[in-house]
N, C-alpha and C positions, 0 to 999 in steps of 0.2 A: 488413097482418099486425099482430096485437096483440103488443106486447112483453110477455113474461111475467116480465121481471126487475123486481122491486119495489125491491130494495136491493142496492147494490154498494159496499162500504166496506172500510176497513183499520182494524184495531184492534191496538194494541201491547199486549204482555203487561204492561208497566209504564207505565201512562198518566201516573203522577205523577213519573216520573224527570225530574230537572232537566236532565241532559245526559249523553250518552254520551262515552266517552273512547276513545283508541286501543286496539285489541285487544279491546274489549268486544263482546258478542253483542247484536244487535238482533233481537228475535223478536216474533211476533204471528200474526195470522191474517187472511185475506181473508174477509169476510162476504158471502155471496150468498144472497138470499132470492127465491124464484120463486113465482108465483101459479098455475102450471100445470106439467105435466111438460115439462121443457126439455132439449134436447140441446146440449151444448157440445163444442167441439174441444179447448180448453186454457185454463188460467188461468196466465198468466206474470207474474212479479213481477221488477221491476228496482229496484235501489238505486243512487243516484248522489249525488255531492257535488262541488260546483264553486263557483268565485268568478266573478262577472260584474260588469263595470263598463260604464257607458254615460253619456255626457253630450254635449251639443250644443256644438260649437266652430264658430265662424263669425260671421256668415253668409257663404256663398259662392254664386256664380252657377252655375246648372245648366250642364252641358256641352252647349251648343247653339251654332249659328252665331252670329257676332258680332251680326248684325242682330236675331236672335231673342233673344239674351242680354240686349241692351240693354233690351228691353221686358219681360224676365222679372224678377219680384221676387227679392230675395236669399233664398236658402234656407239654413237651418242645416245644418252638417255634423256628423253623429253619429259620435262616436269611441267604439268599444266593443271589448271583448276578454273572453275567457273562458279559465279554466284549470280542468281537471278534477282532482279530488283522488282519487277512487276510483269504481269502477263494478263492480257485481255483479248477476247475474241468475239466476233459477231458474224452472223449469217445474213448477207444482204438480200439474197433471194434464193428460194429453194422450192422444190416441187412437193406436192402432198403425197404422203405414203398411202399404199393400198393397191388393190388389183388394177384399178383404173388410173394408174399413175400417168400423168401427162408431163412432158418436159415443157420448160418455159421457152417460147419461140421468140427470137429476136429478129426484127426486120433489118434489111441492109442499111448500114449507116453507123452513126456514133451513138453510144449509150453511156449514161453516167449513173453510178450507184453510190449514193452518199453514205459516208460513215462518220461516226462521232464517238469518242470515248474520253473519259476523264482520267488524268494521271492521279496516282495515289497522293493523299494529303501528307504523308510522312516525308521527311527529307530525302531527296534523291541525289545521287552522285552525278557530278558534272560530266558531260560527254568528253572523252579524252582518247587520244591515240598516241601511245608511247612506244618505247623501244621493244618491250617484251610483253605488251598487253594493251587492251583497249576497254573503254566503257562505251557501249553502243545502245542506242534506242532505235527501233525500226518498226515499220508496218509491212506486213506481207499480205498480198491478195492472191487467193487461190481460185482458179476457174476450173469447175468440174463439168465435163460434158459426157453424154452417153457414148459408149464405145470408143472413146478417145482418151489418151493420156492426159492427166491433169496438167495444167499450165499455171505457173506462178510468177510473181514479180514482187520485188520489195524495195523500199526506200527508207533511208535513215532520216531521223529528225533530231535536232540538237536539244539538249536539256541542260539547264543551268541550276546548280545548287548554290543559292545566293549566300554570299558572305558579306555582312555589313561591317565595314572597317571603322564605323563610328562607335563600336562597342568599346567599353573602357579598357579591356585587355589589349586592344589593337591601337589605342591612342596614346599609350604610355611610351615615353622615350626610352631608348636603349643606348647604353654606353659600355665600352670595354677598353682595356689598355694592355699593352704587352711590351716587354723589353728583351733585346737579344744582344749578347756579347759577340762581337765579330773578332775573329783571330786570323792571322796569316802566318804560315810556317810555324814557328814555335813561340811567336810573340802575340801578345794581346793587342788588338787594334783599338778597341773601345766599343761602348754600347751604342745601339740604335734603339730608340724608344718610339712607340706609336700609341696614340690615344684617339679613339674615335667615338662619336655619338651621332645618333639621328633622332629626329623629332618624334617619330612614331613607328609602330611596327607594321601597320596595315596600309596598303597602297592599291591603286587601280591602274589599269592600262591608260596610257596617255599622260600620267603624272611624271614628275621628275623628283628624285630623292635628293634633298639637300644634305650634303655630307659635311660634318664639322670634324676636323682632325688636326692634331698637332704631331708633327714628325721632327724628331731631334736626332741629328746625325753626329755623334761624337766619335765615330770611327774614322779610319784613314781612307775610306773608299767613297766613291760617288754613289748615291742612292737614288732610286726612282720609285715614287709612290704610284699606286694604281688601285682602282676600285672596280670590282666585277660582280655582277649578279649571276648566280648559278641556279639552274633548275635541277633538282634532285628527284629522280623517279625511282620509287622503291616498289618492287613486285614481290608478293608473298604467295607461296603455294607449297603444299605438302610439308609444312614446317621449315621450308627453306626460303632464303631471301636473295634477290638479285637487285643490284643498284646500278643506275646509270646517271652520270652527272655531266652537264654541259653548260658552258658559258653562254649567256643570252644577251648581255650588254656590258660595256666596260667604258671607263674613262681613265686617262692617265694624267698625272701632274708633272710639274717641272722637276728637273734634276736637282738634287740637293748635294752641294759639295761637302767635303770633309769639314767638320767643325761648324756646320751651319744648321739651320732649322727652317721649317716651312709650316704654314697654317692653311687649312682649307676652311674658309668661312662661308660654308654653304655651297660647296662645289656641286653642280647639278649633274646627276646621272639619269638620263631619260629612259623610261621604261618602255620597251617595245611591246607590240601585241603579244600577250602571253595567256596561257590557260589559267583559270583561277586555281588556287590551291585546293588540293583534294586531301582532306585530313580524316574523313570518317569511313573510308572504304576498307574492307577487310583484306582486299587483294592488291589494290593499287593506291599508293600515296604519292602526291605531287607536292613538293615543298621547295622553298626558295631561301637562299641565304645571300647576304651582302658581304662579300669578302674584301677587306681593305688590306693591301699588302705593300711592303717595301722591298723592292728588288735590289739585292746587294751583289754586284759582280764578284764571282769567285767564292760566294758563300750562299748558304740556304736563305731563302727569303723569310722575312718577318711578316706574319699574317695573323689577322684577327677576323672572326666571323660573327655576323649579327643575323639572327633569323628574322625573316620578313614574311608577310602573308599577302598574297595577291587576292583581292576581293572583287566583288561585283557591284556593291552599293558604294558610290563615291563619298569622299570625305565632305562633311557638311560645313566645315569651317572655312568659308571662302576667303576670309581675311588672312589666312595663314600663308606663309611664303611658299609652301609646297602644294597649295590647292591646284587641282588639275585645270589645265587650260580649257578642256571641253566643258567642264562644269561652269567655269566663269563665263564662257562664251554664251551659254544658254540663258544667263541671267543679266549680263551686263556687257554691252558692246564697247565700254570705255577701255577695255584691255587693248584694243587696236591702236588707240591713240598713245597709250602708255608704252606700247611696244616700239614706237618710232623714236629713235634717239634724237636728242636735241643737237648733239654734236657728232661729227664723224667718229666711228668706232676705231679702236686701236687694231693693229695687225693681229693675226691669229697667234695663239699661244704656241711657243716653240714645241711643246709636247704634242700638239696637234699636227705639226708639220713633219717632224721626224717620226716615222712609224716605229712600232715596237719591234717589227721584224728587222728593220735596219739597225736598231739599237742592239738587238741580240747578236746580229751578224758581226759587229765590231766589239762585242764584249768578250774579254778573254775568259777562258775556263779557269777553274780553281788551280790546276797544276801550272798553267801558263802564268797566272797572276803571281803565284808563289815564286816561280823561277825568276820572273822579272824583278820582283821586290828583293830577292836575294842578290841579284846582280847590281841593283841600284843602291842597296843598303838602306832602303826605306820604303815607305808606301808608294806603290806605282802611280796611283792616281794623283798623288801630290805633284807629279811631273806632267802627266798627260791631260789632266782635267782643264789645263789652261788652253788647250788647243782643240779639244773635241767635245762635242755635245754641250757647248756653252750657249745659253740663250742670247738673243739679240739685245742690243742696247735698249734702255728704257725708252718707250715711245713718248714722243713729245710733238705737239703741233707747231712749236716754235723751233726753227732751225738754230741749234747752238753755234753753228759755224757757217754763217751766211756768206755767200760769195759776193765780194764787192765788185760792182760794175766798173770797168776801167774808165778813167776820165777821158772825155772827148777833147781833142785839141781844138783850139779856137779856130773858127772858120774865117777865111779872108773875106774882106769886104769888096768883092768884085761884082760888077754888074751881071745880071742874069741873062744878058743878051747872048745868043749862040755865038761861039767863036768864029763861025764862018762869016759873020757880018760885022765883026768888030773892026773899027778903023785902024789903020797902020799908024 
């Protein structure tokens, strides 16, 4: 039997919508195109939303007798769980029941069947796809025909659980500090201290986090400060937990020689496009932290962590230093004029030129550093920091050593007539 269905698809009325929220209407139509006269029983549509997690925990042996189990390879044990957030269904067209039941006959061509349903008014979890689980919302259309197998198609649609970063708990500043004693061989090198604070806890995509930090290096080693945003995905199922952590953005500061200090007076860390924080799901949590660390060659790094929340409703204080560029653009075009410097900008920061990979390549390990210091009879970086990883001279638009143009010898007062016609 030739299948007369050429196309079965789902089209939303607003294909450009970034995300639906609680209580909003999701509408569209089922598109059905047939190449011949076709009889159908019904077109049913179902909308669902759920969270699913799954990962392998193990391995464990299969449940077999002892003799067989000893010869059976170890098998991973899959841990999974699912929670449903909402479900709705509609029948777009169907036939009447009874002895004189008649199928719906569709002519050749394209047919559209509209659907419309409302999302629950309770808070919904934001759509998300992670390492060991997903939060999904989708629509499924089921085509039922007499004497033929059912045919289905489905499409996902995004949902946003809004987080307003203007709430008092997300506008409060955060600060922390920590100190570490650095040692080499059997001697104490000295402490390295770090103090960090940020203006607020909540941010949105497109913003930049101004970081204020004080780093004091009283050790004998060269230190490198760095700030990183980490995304932490936590999956929960069957009483067990699985965590995945990844860096999503970072910025590095200048190297700090022994006996020196450095200050970050609002060093900007740009936030890339990220999924909003998920804090209310029973299966999946998505959290973010801002980690500011001091890398110490040959020793463990000094690190502090500040929790941050990625929201969906932007910060309303447009006069603040950390207001998002996108929010300012929609209200005031003067930012474009302010963005143009009146004077030429200085060369790039040295930390932006030398990559972290290059720095790590030439950084000695703990054992190498201790051997070198034992041979030199003192801190190694006291010798080598004069020659490697030093920033360029301070930028100035006035050349401190101008090149003097050589004086020109006096020109003889001869006539300008060509020599070929001069008289003898």
